[in-house]
C-alpha positions as CSV (number, residue, x, y, z in Angstrom):
1,M,35.6,-94.6,-128.7
2,L,35.3,-91.4,-126.6
3,R,32.7,-88.7,-126.2
4,T,34.2,-85.4,-127.1
5,A,33.6,-81.9,-125.6
6,C,31.5,-81.2,-128.7
7,G,29.1,-84.0,-127.8
8,K,30.2,-86.1,-130.7
9,V,32.0,-89.4,-131.0
10,E,35.3,-89.5,-132.9
11,Q,37.6,-92.3,-133.6
12,G,40.3,-93.6,-135.9
13,R,43.2,-91.4,-137.0
14,F,41.7,-88.2,-135.8
15,S,42.9,-86.3,-132.8
16,L,40.3,-85.6,-130.1
17,I,38.9,-82.6,-128.4
18,R,37.4,-83.8,-125.2
19,Y,36.9,-83.2,-121.5
20,L,39.2,-84.5,-118.7
21,S,36.3,-86.4,-117.3
22,D,36.1,-88.5,-120.5
23,C,39.8,-89.4,-120.4
24,E,41.6,-92.4,-119.1
25,A,44.7,-91.1,-117.2
26,A,46.9,-93.6,-119.1
27,S,45.9,-92.0,-122.4
28,L,47.4,-88.7,-121.3
29,Q,50.8,-89.9,-120.3
30,D,54.3,-89.4,-121.8
31,Y,53.6,-87.0,-124.6
32,P,56.7,-85.3,-126.0
33,V,55.1,-81.9,-125.3
34,C,52.4,-80.9,-122.9
35,V,51.1,-77.3,-123.5
36,V,49.1,-75.8,-120.7
37,G,46.8,-73.2,-122.0
38,S,45.1,-72.8,-125.4
39,G,45.3,-69.0,-126.1
40,P,47.1,-67.6,-129.1
41,G,50.5,-68.8,-127.8
42,G,49.4,-72.3,-126.8
43,L,47.4,-73.0,-129.9
44,S,50.0,-71.6,-132.3
45,L,52.7,-73.8,-130.6
46,A,50.5,-76.9,-130.9
47,V,49.7,-76.3,-134.5
48,A,53.4,-75.5,-135.4
49,L,54.6,-78.7,-133.6
50,A,51.9,-80.8,-135.3
51,R,52.9,-79.5,-138.7
52,Q,56.4,-80.6,-137.9
53,G,55.1,-84.1,-137.1
54,Q,55.3,-83.8,-133.3
55,R,52.7,-85.3,-130.8
56,V,51.2,-82.7,-128.4
57,L,48.9,-82.8,-125.4
58,L,47.1,-79.5,-125.2
59,V,45.2,-78.8,-122.0
60,D,43.0,-75.9,-120.9
61,G,40.9,-75.3,-117.8
62,G,38.1,-73.8,-119.8
63,D,35.4,-75.0,-122.2
64,W,34.1,-73.9,-125.6
65,R,32.0,-71.0,-124.5
66,D,32.2,-68.1,-121.9
67,D,29.0,-69.2,-120.2
68,Q,30.8,-72.4,-119.1
69,I,33.7,-70.5,-117.5
70,D,34.6,-71.0,-113.9
71,D,35.7,-67.5,-112.8
72,D,36.5,-68.5,-109.3
73,A,40.0,-69.6,-110.4
74,Y,40.8,-66.1,-111.6
75,Q,39.5,-64.2,-108.5
76,G,42.2,-62.3,-106.7
77,A,43.2,-58.8,-105.7
78,A,44.6,-55.9,-107.8
79,S,45.6,-52.4,-106.8
80,A,43.6,-49.6,-108.5
81,P,43.6,-48.5,-111.3
82,H,44.7,-52.0,-112.5
83,P,41.6,-53.9,-113.6
84,G,40.3,-56.8,-111.5
85,T,42.0,-60.1,-112.0
86,T,39.0,-61.6,-113.8
87,E,38.9,-58.8,-116.4
88,Y,40.6,-59.2,-119.8
89,R,41.2,-62.9,-119.1
90,R,39.2,-65.8,-120.5
91,Q,39.5,-69.4,-119.4
92,R,38.2,-71.1,-122.5
93,F,39.4,-72.9,-125.6
94,G,41.1,-70.2,-127.7
95,G,41.7,-67.9,-124.7
96,T,41.0,-64.2,-125.3
97,T,41.2,-64.5,-129.1
98,H,37.4,-64.8,-129.4
99,L,37.0,-61.3,-128.2
100,W,40.3,-59.4,-129.1
101,G,40.2,-56.5,-131.5
102,G,42.7,-58.0,-133.8
103,R,45.4,-55.3,-133.7
104,C,48.7,-56.7,-134.9
105,V,51.8,-54.7,-134.1
106,P,55.4,-55.9,-133.8
107,L,58.0,-54.9,-131.3
108,D,60.6,-52.4,-132.6
109,P,64.3,-52.9,-133.1
110,A,64.9,-50.3,-130.3
111,D,62.9,-52.5,-127.9
112,F,65.6,-55.1,-128.1
113,A,68.5,-52.7,-127.6
114,A,70.1,-51.7,-124.3
115,R,69.0,-48.1,-123.8
116,S,71.0,-46.1,-121.2
117,H,67.9,-44.2,-120.0
118,V,65.6,-47.4,-119.7
119,P,66.4,-49.6,-116.6
120,L,67.0,-53.2,-117.3
121,S,66.5,-52.7,-121.1
122,G,67.9,-55.0,-123.8
123,W,66.7,-58.4,-124.7
124,P,69.1,-61.4,-124.6
125,I,68.0,-62.3,-128.2
126,S,68.4,-60.1,-131.2
127,Y,65.6,-58.3,-133.0
128,E,66.5,-60.3,-136.1
129,E,66.0,-63.6,-134.3
130,Y,62.5,-62.4,-133.3
131,A,61.6,-60.7,-136.6
132,R,62.3,-63.8,-138.8
133,Y,59.1,-65.4,-137.3
134,L,56.9,-62.3,-137.9
135,P,55.8,-63.2,-141.5
136,E,54.5,-66.6,-140.4
137,A,53.0,-65.2,-137.2
138,M,51.1,-62.7,-139.3
139,Q,49.6,-65.6,-141.3
140,Y,48.5,-67.3,-138.1
141,C,46.8,-64.1,-137.2
142,D,45.3,-63.5,-140.6
143,A,46.8,-60.0,-140.8
144,G,48.5,-60.1,-144.1
145,N,52.2,-59.3,-144.8
146,A,54.7,-58.2,-142.2
147,D,54.9,-54.8,-143.7
148,F,54.0,-52.0,-141.3
149,T,55.0,-49.0,-143.5
150,P,52.5,-46.7,-145.2
151,A,53.9,-47.8,-148.5
152,S,51.9,-51.0,-148.1
153,L,48.6,-49.2,-148.1
154,A,46.4,-49.4,-151.2
155,G,46.0,-46.1,-153.1
156,G,49.4,-44.6,-152.3
157,N,51.4,-43.7,-149.3
158,A,50.8,-40.0,-148.8
159,P,51.6,-39.0,-145.2
160,M,49.0,-38.6,-142.5
161,F,49.2,-34.9,-142.9
162,S,51.1,-32.8,-145.5
163,E,53.7,-31.3,-143.2
164,L,54.6,-34.6,-141.5
165,P,57.7,-35.3,-143.7
166,Q,59.5,-32.2,-142.4
167,L,59.4,-33.7,-138.9
168,S,61.2,-36.9,-139.9
169,Q,64.1,-36.3,-137.5
170,A,61.7,-36.8,-134.6
171,L,58.6,-38.6,-135.9
172,T,58.1,-41.7,-138.1
173,E,54.7,-42.9,-139.5
174,Y,53.8,-46.6,-139.4
175,I,50.6,-48.6,-139.7
176,E,49.1,-51.1,-137.5
177,R,47.4,-54.1,-139.2
178,Y,44.2,-55.8,-138.0
179,S,43.3,-59.5,-138.0
180,L,39.8,-60.7,-139.2
181,P,39.8,-60.7,-136.0
182,T,40.7,-64.4,-135.8
183,D,39.4,-66.7,-133.1
184,F,42.2,-69.2,-132.9
185,A,40.0,-72.0,-131.6
186,A,37.6,-71.6,-134.6
187,K,40.5,-71.4,-137.0
188,F,42.7,-74.3,-135.9
189,S,40.3,-76.8,-134.2
190,E,39.6,-78.8,-137.4
191,E,43.3,-78.8,-138.3
192,L,44.2,-80.1,-134.8
193,K,41.5,-82.8,-135.0
194,A,42.6,-83.9,-138.4
195,S,46.3,-84.0,-137.6
196,G,46.1,-87.2,-135.6
197,L,48.9,-85.7,-133.4
198,V,47.3,-83.3,-131.0
199,N,45.1,-84.4,-128.1
200,V,43.1,-81.4,-126.7
201,V,41.7,-81.8,-123.2
202,L,39.3,-79.1,-121.9
203,R,38.0,-78.6,-118.3
204,A,41.5,-79.6,-117.3
205,R,42.9,-76.9,-115.1
206,C,46.5,-77.2,-114.2
207,T,46.7,-76.6,-110.4
208,R,50.2,-77.8,-109.5
209,L,53.6,-78.6,-110.9
210,L,55.3,-81.6,-109.2
211,A,59.0,-81.1,-109.2
212,N,61.8,-83.6,-108.3
213,T,63.7,-83.1,-105.1
214,D,66.2,-80.5,-106.3
215,G,63.7,-78.7,-108.5
216,S,65.6,-79.4,-111.7
217,R,62.8,-81.2,-113.5
218,I,59.0,-81.3,-113.4
219,D,57.9,-84.9,-112.9
220,A,54.2,-84.2,-113.6
221,V,51.5,-81.6,-114.0
222,V,48.4,-81.9,-111.9
223,L,45.1,-81.4,-113.8
224,H,41.8,-80.9,-112.1
225,D,38.2,-80.5,-113.4
226,G,36.6,-79.7,-110.0
227,Q,35.8,-83.4,-109.4
228,Q,38.9,-85.4,-110.0
229,E,42.7,-84.9,-110.1
230,V,45.0,-86.4,-112.7
231,Q,48.8,-86.4,-112.8
232,V,50.3,-86.2,-116.2
233,R,53.9,-86.8,-117.3
234,A,55.5,-85.2,-120.3
235,S,58.9,-84.9,-121.8
236,Q,58.6,-81.1,-122.2
237,I,56.0,-78.8,-120.4
238,V,55.1,-75.4,-121.7
239,L,53.1,-72.9,-119.6
240,A,51.0,-70.9,-122.1
241,G,47.9,-70.0,-120.0
242,G,48.6,-66.3,-119.8
243,A,51.2,-64.2,-118.0
244,I,49.3,-63.9,-114.7
245,E,48.5,-67.6,-114.5
246,A,52.0,-68.8,-115.6
247,T,53.5,-66.6,-112.9
248,R,51.0,-68.0,-110.4
249,L,51.9,-71.6,-111.1
250,L,55.6,-70.8,-110.8
251,L,55.0,-69.0,-107.5
252,C,53.0,-71.8,-106.1
253,T,55.7,-74.3,-107.1
254,R,58.4,-72.0,-105.5
255,E,56.5,-72.5,-102.2
256,Q,57.1,-76.2,-102.4
257,V,60.7,-76.3,-103.9
258,P,63.4,-74.7,-101.7
259,A,65.9,-74.7,-104.5
260,W,63.6,-72.2,-106.4
261,Q,64.6,-69.5,-103.9
262,R,67.0,-68.5,-106.6
263,F,64.1,-66.9,-108.4
264,D,63.0,-64.7,-105.5
265,G,64.7,-61.6,-107.0
266,S,62.7,-61.8,-110.3
267,L,59.8,-64.2,-110.2
268,G,56.6,-62.2,-110.1
269,R,58.5,-58.9,-110.1
270,Y,59.0,-56.3,-112.9
271,Y,55.3,-56.7,-113.9
272,A,54.2,-54.1,-116.4
273,C,51.3,-52.9,-118.5
274,H,51.2,-50.4,-121.3
275,F,49.6,-47.2,-120.2
276,D,47.1,-45.2,-122.2
277,L,46.0,-41.6,-122.2
278,I,43.7,-39.6,-124.5
279,F,44.6,-35.9,-124.1
280,G,44.8,-32.6,-126.0
281,E,43.5,-31.6,-129.3
282,M,45.4,-31.7,-132.6
283,R,44.3,-29.1,-135.2
284,L,45.1,-28.9,-138.8
285,K,44.4,-25.8,-140.9
286,G,43.3,-26.2,-144.5
287,E,43.3,-30.0,-144.7
288,K,41.9,-33.2,-143.1
289,P,44.3,-35.8,-141.9
290,R,44.2,-39.4,-143.1
291,F,42.3,-40.6,-140.1
292,R,40.0,-43.5,-141.0
293,F,40.8,-47.1,-141.6
294,Q,42.4,-47.9,-144.9
295,K,43.0,-51.2,-146.7
296,T,46.5,-52.4,-147.4
297,Q,47.5,-53.8,-150.8
298,D,46.8,-57.3,-149.5
299,G,43.3,-56.4,-148.3
300,V,43.9,-55.9,-144.6
301,Y,42.4,-53.1,-142.5
302,A,45.1,-50.7,-141.2
303,R,45.4,-47.5,-139.2
304,R,48.1,-44.9,-139.2
305,K,50.1,-44.0,-136.2
306,L,53.1,-41.9,-135.2
307,Q,56.2,-42.8,-133.2
308,F,59.2,-40.9,-132.0
309,T,62.3,-42.0,-133.7
310,P,64.9,-44.0,-131.6
311,Q,67.3,-41.1,-131.9
312,W,64.7,-38.7,-130.6
313,Q,63.8,-41.1,-127.8
314,N,67.4,-41.4,-126.7
315,Q,68.0,-37.6,-127.0
316,L,65.1,-36.7,-124.8
317,G,65.1,-39.8,-122.6
318,L,61.7,-41.0,-123.8
319,L,60.1,-44.4,-123.4
320,N,58.9,-46.0,-126.6
321,S,55.3,-44.9,-127.4
322,T,52.8,-44.5,-130.1
323,L,50.5,-41.6,-131.0
324,R,47.2,-41.9,-132.8
325,L,44.6,-39.5,-133.8
326,H,41.5,-40.3,-131.8
327,F,37.7,-39.8,-132.1
328,P,36.0,-37.4,-129.6
329,S,34.7,-38.8,-126.3
330,Y,31.5,-40.7,-126.8
331,A,30.2,-39.4,-123.5
332,D,30.3,-35.7,-124.5
333,P,27.2,-34.9,-126.6
334,G,29.0,-31.8,-127.7
335,H,30.5,-33.8,-130.6
336,G,27.1,-33.5,-132.4
337,S,27.4,-36.9,-133.9
338,G,24.4,-39.1,-134.0
339,V,26.6,-42.2,-134.5
340,L,28.8,-41.5,-131.4
341,S,25.7,-40.8,-129.3
342,A,24.0,-43.9,-130.5
343,I,27.0,-46.0,-129.5
344,Y,27.2,-44.2,-126.1
345,L,23.5,-44.9,-125.4
346,A,24.1,-48.6,-126.3
347,K,27.2,-48.8,-124.0
348,S,25.4,-51.0,-121.5
349,I,25.6,-54.0,-123.8
350,L,29.4,-53.9,-124.0
351,P,31.8,-55.9,-121.7
352,S,32.8,-53.8,-118.6
353,E,36.4,-53.9,-119.8
354,H,35.6,-51.8,-122.9
355,Q,33.4,-49.1,-121.3
356,D,36.3,-46.8,-120.3
357,I,37.0,-46.4,-124.0
358,L,33.7,-44.7,-124.5
359,N,34.6,-42.0,-121.9
360,H,38.3,-41.6,-122.6
361,G,39.0,-43.0,-119.2
362,N,36.7,-40.5,-117.4
363,Q,34.7,-42.7,-115.1
364,N,32.6,-39.7,-114.0
365,A,31.1,-39.6,-117.4
366,V,29.2,-42.8,-116.7
367,A,27.8,-41.4,-113.5
368,H,26.4,-38.2,-115.1
369,P,25.2,-39.1,-118.6
370,R,23.5,-36.4,-120.6
371,R,21.1,-38.8,-122.2
372,L,18.6,-36.3,-123.6
373,A,21.4,-34.5,-125.5
374,H,22.5,-37.8,-126.9
375,V,19.0,-38.7,-128.0
376,R,18.8,-35.3,-129.7
377,N,22.0,-36.0,-131.6
378,V,20.6,-39.3,-132.9
379,M,17.4,-37.7,-134.1
380,L,19.1,-34.7,-135.8
381,D,21.8,-36.9,-137.4
382,A,19.6,-39.8,-138.4
383,G,21.1,-40.1,-141.8
384,S,24.6,-40.8,-140.4
385,V,23.1,-43.3,-137.9
386,F,21.5,-45.3,-140.7
387,G,24.7,-45.2,-142.8
388,F,26.6,-46.4,-139.7
389,A,24.1,-49.2,-139.2
390,Y,24.6,-50.3,-142.8
391,D,28.4,-50.4,-142.3
392,M,27.9,-52.4,-139.1
393,V,25.8,-55.0,-140.9
394,F,27.8,-55.4,-144.1
395,K,31.3,-54.4,-142.9
396,R,31.2,-56.1,-139.5
397,K,28.4,-58.5,-139.0
398,L,28.4,-60.2,-142.4
399,A,32.0,-59.6,-143.4
400,K,34.7,-62.2,-142.8
401,R,37.3,-59.5,-142.5
402,K,35.6,-57.0,-140.2
403,L,36.0,-53.2,-139.9
404,P,37.8,-53.1,-136.6
405,Y,35.8,-50.2,-135.0
406,T,34.2,-46.9,-135.6
407,L,36.3,-43.8,-136.4
408,I,34.1,-40.7,-136.4
409,P,35.9,-37.3,-136.6
410,N,34.9,-34.4,-134.5
411,R,32.8,-31.9,-136.4
412,N,34.9,-29.0,-135.2
413,G,38.0,-30.5,-137.0
414,T,40.0,-31.3,-133.8
415,Y,41.4,-34.7,-133.0
416,P,42.2,-35.9,-129.5
417,L,45.6,-37.5,-129.3
418,E,45.8,-41.1,-128.0
419,F,49.1,-41.8,-126.3
420,N,50.1,-45.4,-125.6
421,S,53.5,-46.1,-123.9
422,E,55.8,-48.7,-122.6
423,Q,56.5,-48.8,-118.9
424,V,59.8,-49.3,-117.2
425,S,60.7,-52.5,-115.4
426,D,60.1,-51.8,-111.7
427,A,60.6,-54.6,-109.1
428,A,57.8,-53.0,-106.9
429,N,55.3,-53.8,-109.6
430,R,54.6,-57.4,-109.0
431,I,52.4,-60.4,-108.8
432,S,52.4,-62.3,-105.5
433,L,50.3,-64.9,-103.7
434,L,47.5,-64.3,-101.2
435,D,46.8,-66.6,-98.3
436,T,43.3,-67.4,-99.6
437,T,42.7,-70.2,-102.1
438,D,40.3,-70.9,-105.0
439,R,38.1,-74.0,-105.1
440,Y,41.0,-76.0,-106.5
441,G,43.2,-75.2,-103.5
442,M,45.5,-72.8,-105.5
443,R,46.5,-69.6,-103.7
444,R,45.0,-66.5,-105.3
445,V,47.1,-63.7,-106.9
446,D,47.6,-60.2,-105.7
447,V,48.6,-57.7,-108.5
448,Q,50.4,-54.6,-107.5
449,W,50.8,-52.0,-110.2
450,R,51.5,-48.3,-110.4
451,L,53.1,-45.8,-112.7
452,T,56.7,-44.9,-111.8
453,S,58.0,-41.4,-111.8
454,Q,60.0,-42.2,-115.0
455,D,56.8,-43.4,-116.7
456,I,55.0,-40.1,-115.8
457,D,58.0,-37.9,-116.7
458,S,58.3,-39.6,-120.1
459,G,54.6,-39.2,-120.8
460,V,54.7,-35.5,-119.9
461,Q,57.8,-35.0,-122.0
462,S,56.3,-36.8,-125.0
463,F,53.3,-34.5,-125.1
464,M,55.5,-31.4,-124.7
465,S,57.8,-32.6,-127.4
466,M,54.9,-33.3,-129.8
467,Q,53.4,-29.9,-129.1
468,S,56.8,-28.2,-129.8
469,L,57.3,-30.1,-133.0
470,L,53.9,-29.2,-134.4
471,A,54.4,-25.6,-133.3
472,G,57.2,-25.5,-135.9
473,T,54.8,-26.2,-138.8
474,R,52.6,-23.7,-140.5
475,H,49.2,-25.5,-140.3
476,C,49.3,-28.0,-137.4
477,R,49.2,-27.5,-133.6
478,L,48.5,-29.5,-130.5
479,D,46.5,-27.7,-127.9
480,F,46.3,-28.7,-124.2
481,D,46.5,-27.1,-120.8
482,P,50.1,-27.5,-119.5
483,G,48.8,-27.2,-116.0
484,E,46.7,-30.4,-116.4
485,L,49.2,-32.5,-118.3
486,K,51.1,-34.1,-115.4
487,E,47.9,-34.8,-113.5
488,Q,46.4,-36.5,-116.6
489,V,49.5,-38.6,-117.3
490,T,49.5,-39.6,-113.6
491,R,45.9,-40.8,-114.0
492,A,46.6,-42.7,-117.2
493,L,45.1,-46.2,-117.2
494,P,46.9,-49.5,-117.7
495,V,45.9,-51.4,-120.8
496,G,44.4,-54.2,-118.7
497,G,44.9,-57.1,-121.1
498,H,48.6,-56.5,-121.6
499,H,50.3,-58.5,-118.7
500,I,54.1,-58.3,-119.2
501,G,57.4,-59.0,-117.6
502,S,56.8,-61.2,-114.5
503,T,58.8,-64.1,-115.7
504,R,61.3,-62.1,-117.6
505,M,63.8,-63.5,-120.1
506,G,67.6,-63.2,-119.4
507,R,70.9,-64.9,-119.4
508,F,71.3,-65.0,-115.6
509,V,69.0,-66.3,-112.9
510,E,69.9,-63.3,-110.7
511,D,67.7,-61.0,-112.8
512,S,65.4,-63.3,-114.8
513,V,63.3,-66.4,-114.7
514,V,63.7,-68.0,-118.2
515,D,66.6,-68.2,-120.6
516,T,66.8,-67.3,-124.2
517,D,64.8,-70.4,-125.2
518,C,62.1,-69.4,-122.7
519,R,63.1,-72.3,-120.5
520,V,63.0,-71.8,-116.8
521,H,66.6,-71.5,-115.5
522,G,67.9,-74.8,-114.1
523,V,64.7,-76.7,-114.9
524,S,65.3,-79.1,-117.8
525,N,61.8,-79.6,-119.1
526,L,59.8,-76.5,-118.2
527,L,59.2,-73.5,-120.5
528,V,57.0,-70.4,-120.4
529,L,55.2,-69.0,-123.4
530,S,53.6,-65.7,-122.7
531,S,54.2,-61.9,-122.6
532,S,55.5,-62.5,-119.0
533,V,58.9,-63.4,-120.6
534,F,59.3,-60.0,-122.3
535,P,62.2,-58.1,-120.6
536,T,60.8,-54.8,-121.9
537,N,57.5,-54.1,-123.3
538,G,57.7,-51.4,-126.0
539,H,54.4,-50.0,-127.0
540,A,53.0,-52.9,-129.1
541,N,50.2,-55.0,-127.9
542,P,51.7,-58.5,-127.2
543,T,49.5,-61.0,-129.2
544,L,51.6,-61.0,-132.4
545,S,54.8,-61.2,-130.5
546,I,53.5,-64.1,-128.4
547,V,52.6,-66.0,-131.7
548,A,56.1,-65.3,-133.1
549,L,57.7,-66.6,-129.9
550,A,55.5,-69.7,-130.1
551,L,56.8,-70.4,-133.6
552,R,60.4,-69.9,-132.4
553,M,59.7,-72.2,-129.5
554,A,58.3,-74.9,-131.9
555,D,61.6,-74.9,-133.8
556,H,63.6,-75.1,-130.5
557,L,61.5,-78.0,-129.2
558,Q,61.8,-79.9,-132.4
559,T,65.6,-79.8,-132.1
560,V,65.4,-80.8,-128.4
561,L,63.1,-83.8,-129.1
562,R,65.1,-85.3,-132.0
């Protein structure tokens, strides 16, 4: 009989969720699979393996709630404008899924292809191999069907604006679907406990991988709760604690295993984030675009977006990106919206990671707020504020499937354009180790990130192309100052929670860390499950794809363990 992390006692056929300090070391040994990290990837993998009848040890350094998190382990250095190493990362059961926005977007077929204008492009697995796991991944995420076309919207599939179909040689319209949003720990904890197959151990931070002499096998993982250290053996070990942390563990192991010098050309390198810019104003004459959230036929919130077709990307040498109509800057009271001003005035209650969204990335807007003008907007537009409050109570607070966020159009009929783009793989963008250590003795990370000249050129050309395309229509145009465009793209912000590429997948150890099964090259029992394995990053946020790769990995491990 053992005390669990929930403060209860469980016994019998049920699996346990408990702390490392409550465990006998012998009870943790020789599981077929040990999964390190309980974010969307780790939890999905554990659930999928349990559904296939496989025993799993799932360990995480965090606890049930944020207020019990030890941030010291995530302290490190990062080059501006990359967020600090503690931002957008959560060491807790369920990882970041308790605070994500729920956006579910798949990678595109073009992301898997070798593109002559994109360095190191092309995945070693096919799009079809990835896509066959998307329907099940969408169910794990509670995001409905894996249909991302406007045809899946309820109430018809009229285009975002009437003249869009005539631009079909260059632009395609898709939708992005939204989860509840689903907290994976809340969704799957009871299933894991009832399975009798998954042992979840919290406050069990993995601090080391102990390899054999030639580095071909991991003999044990070392778990630490700040007081004691426990070595755990397992047949197969999966690093699923996030891209930065998986890379850190491998880099620390590389320091102790001379044979791992073979990874020096790729481990930690080719790190990438999507970059985001809100710029320009799109105007439509005589109509309003389909701007707000809509429900799909299966009852999921969705937003429309535009993408350049693969043919257009190849013709102009563009990186893959997406374009969305955006709401005006919260910080500028000139929008005249009481709702936007009320949100801006309440900004101090939001996590620091989200505050840039309020100001369209303009940090000066925080330093010089025009509070009286915002208060005036709230008073003059009180009816809209009360309507918004009603929606927030009944469509967010009380609803199981929540309205993702607020979309308020500008009163002057213009729509800022949000641009979100992939970034090329560049060896100079990297994660490395500092000499300083955390309280567990692990070396801290140093994240070096910048936009490359190709990233910037692609962003500039994307806006110029969009402006040119809309200029060919009768009622649409995109206005911006061409003299400011390159400067604004150069200042685009990385999407801080999208950590990609630092243990990239490939067929050869010379330019990759893991093989097509996400197994570390030359290491028989070590796999990586995170967006760090993505060879290229497309424009899609990585959560859905991580879950799809988790389901694919479950099938692979089931075959290996037979």
